[in-house]
C-alpha positions, 0 to 999 in steps of 0.5 A: 109137222113140227113141235116146240121144245122147252125154252131154258130161261134160267139154269140156276135154278133150272127153269124151262118154259113152253115155246122153245125151238121147233123140231120135226114131229114125229122125230125124223128118225127111221128107227121109229116104226110106222105105228110109233110115228102114228102114235106120236102124231096122234098124241100131238093132236090129242094135246091140241084137242084138249087145249093143252099147250104141252105134250107129255107122257100121258098124251103119248100113252093114250095115243100109243094104246090105239096103235098096238098090235092086235095081240097086245091090244087084246091082252091089255083089254083082257085086264081092262086097259083100252084106249077108250078107257085110258082116254076117259080116265086121262080127261077126267083129271086133266080136263080141257084147257081154256084156250085153243092151241094149234098142234104146231104151237105145242111144246114137248116137255122134258118128260115127253122127250124122255119117253120117246128116248126111253122107247128107243132104249127099250127097243134096243133092250129087246133087240127090236129093229124099230120102236113100236107103239108097245115100246112107247107105252112101256116107256111112258109107264117107266118115265111117268111122274104120276099122271100115267100112274093115275090112269092105271089106278083108275083102270084098277091096274098097276105099273107092273101088271100092265108092263107084264101084260105087254112084255108077254106078247112080245118076242124078247130075249132072256137078257131083257131086264136081266140087269134091271136091279143090278149093281156093279158087283151084284147082278146077273153075273153067273156066266161072267168070267173072272176078268169080266166080273173084275172089270165091273168091280174096277169100274165101280172103283173108278166111279168112286174115285171120280166122285160120280154116283152114276156108273156109266159104261165109260167107267167100264173102259176104265175098269178094263184099263185098270185090269190091264195095268194090274198085270193080273189079266193077260186077256185084258192086255191082249184086248188092248193090244188087239185094239191098238189102244193103251190104258193111258189113251183111254184115261186121257179121253175119259178125263176130258169128260170129268165133272167136279167130284165129290166124296161118294160111298159105295152104297150111293152108287148105281148103274145108269140105264145105259150101263145096264143096257150094255150088260144085258147086250153082253149077256145076249151077245155071248149066247149060251157061252161065257161072258168075257170082257170082249162081250162088254166092249162089243155091247157098247157098240150094239147098245148104241152107247154114245159116250163110251162109243165115242171114247173108243172111236176117239182112240181109234177103236172103231166098231168093226175092230171092236167086233173082231174081238169076238168074231 
């Protein structure tokens, strides 16, 4: 089966309409487990049965509820959230379309795409090997633009209550969501050594200089580079020597990603979801020990960070060499 992506008809302003290019559905990616794949396939049929020409988070949410493990399904049923009740609530305010839509003619909305990507992100945060239906439900709640929230309100539940009920049934590490509300200088850094804390602080400074409100993890690399350049951290200098990389090489690769800058104040900054994931993986990778700059670099690999990981590969710091820093 296939599904359409949105077609961009204008970039200024950005306008996306149904009927773009087709892609395999469910996604042709082995990291989506059998239950998640069934949920995504069912969501497409759910949209078609309702006469909707699009697939968005509420379709995925309702269908994923039918594929939950028995433990999670029972936990949600205990607070009044079942697939039947959710489907009824969804149908009551979305209604049926006037035209018949074939499943392969349905378009995955940008928010629908965000949901399946966020499900992958949540599985990585939990260190689970595959995306499961539970991750899809969580993701739909997280990226929702209001429709999933309306379903939950109809069931007398809140975003937090349902998420908590699901998470309580899963095997999650202590690091999960540890950086949810973190900034570069205020977060779960009790076990971070001075160099790791300084690396994050300098990363924030690099983002400010670049005029970028979102601190992505490639700024962590620049934070490490600046720490080594300062001459105040033998550890940072040793890391770069071990990797066979110079701070100038790191800066040159990041410079290729530069966007037009604007003046940014510290209070306007935030850590991106991928940066928070790297921080949480660093905490997990360090076990009960001290979190060092090396753990942040290894976390770029284990957290599947595409931008920072690409930069490291471009300068010759392949994943196996990065992992050797903590072996």
